[in-house]
Residue, then its C-alpha position, 0 to 999 in steps of 0.5 A: x533478452x540480454x543485458x550489457x552488464x552483469x553485476x557481481x559485486x555487492x558494492x555496485x551502486x545500484x545494488x546498494x541503492x536497492x538494498x537501502x530502498x528495501x531496508x530503510x525508510x529514510x532511503x526511500x524518503x531521500x530518493x523518493x523511490x521504492x522497490x516493487x518485486x515480481x512480475x505482477x507488481x512490475x506489470x502493474x507499475x508499468x501500466x501506471x504513471x509512476x516512472x520506472x527508473x531501472x530493473x534488476x534481474x537474475x541471470x536465471x529468472x523465472x519463465x514468466x519473468x523472462x517473458x516480461x524481460x524480453x518485452x522490456x528489452x525492446x524499450x528504452x528501460x535500463x535492464x541489468x542482470x545480477x548474479x543469482x546469489x547476489x540477487x537472492x540476497x536482495x530479494x524480499x521473497x522466499x521464492x523470487x521470480x528473479x526480477x524487481x524494479x525501482x519506481x519513483x515514489x510520486x504522489x497521486x493527487x488527493x481528490x478535490x471532492x472528498x467522498x470516501x477516505x481511509x485513515x490508518x492510525x498506529x497500524x504497525x503490521x506491514x501485512x495488515x497495512x498492505x491488505x488494507x490498501x488493497x481492499x481500499x482500492x478495490x472498494x473504491x476509496x479515494x485515498x488512504x492517509x497515514x498520520x505519524x505512527x504507521x508503518x511505512x506504506x512503501x516498504x517491500x512487505x506493504x508493497x507486496x501485500x498491496x498487490x498493485x494498490x500503490x500504482x492506482x491509489x493515492x497513499x500519503x503520509x501526512x501530519x495530523x494537522x494536515x489531515x484534520x484540515x483536509x477532512x473538515x466537515x466529513x463524518x469520521x467513523x472510528x472502527x471499534x468493537x464497542x462502537x455506538x452503532x452496528x456498521x449495517x445501521x450506520x449511514x455510509x452513503x454520506x461523505x465520510x472517512x473510516x478511521x482504522x486503529x492498530x490492533x495493539x494500541x487502537x487509535x491515538x489521542x489525535x485520532x480519537x479527537x477527529x472521530x465523530x462516530x464509532x461503528x462495530x461489526x456484529x459477531x455471533x461467535x465467541x471471537x472477541x475481535x477481528x484482525x485490523x485488515x479484516x475489520x477495515x475490509x468489511x467496513x469498506x465494502x459495507x460502504x461500497x454496498x450501501x452506496x451501490x444499493x442506494x442507486x438501484 
């Protein structure tokens, strides 16, 4: 594995592009691209239909990254070595494996037959959003829709927490009016600790959307206007509420459980 170029300057256009994509939502929107760092995410991206524009790597990447780069060197992908300290200044991880890729954002088509969607509302914590995306993909949700007020789903921390969900799941930032039209006719269950019914009692076998509000502010007035029912997660301890990502994951897998059980 070798590269024809060693970048040593922070003024290099590709370094500047990566830095912008890592730090600026406007840059991701402008270039319709995002950064995935680490071997696992690169492997997930390579297995998807999203286009990989180029790869930056340290002069001394990790052993696992070196093996991946050796495989990629036999393809037409552009692999560019970056001086170690300069790469570390770009990295968003504490213990970097020394490799990152810039992927075209692309969009996976939303389902024609709607059965199970997740809508996040005023979710501002990147780790929570990434975990919700990861759980949504694992639980069989068809898409995750993000109205205004959410953190950027393609920021590095969300991509890292999503553990590959970005390469397998339709994830779209959309205006409320588009979401409202798209989910017309669905039952929209709002997760609320004071919900009308227990999640075990709710009928999650019907076509539905789960509306997950942020921990700080809950759901917005627009979200409240779309909710047709509310559900709560029963708790026997003294904890008042659960983390938004934990609550969302429990509800999504209750949807999956009910639907699997109904087929037995």
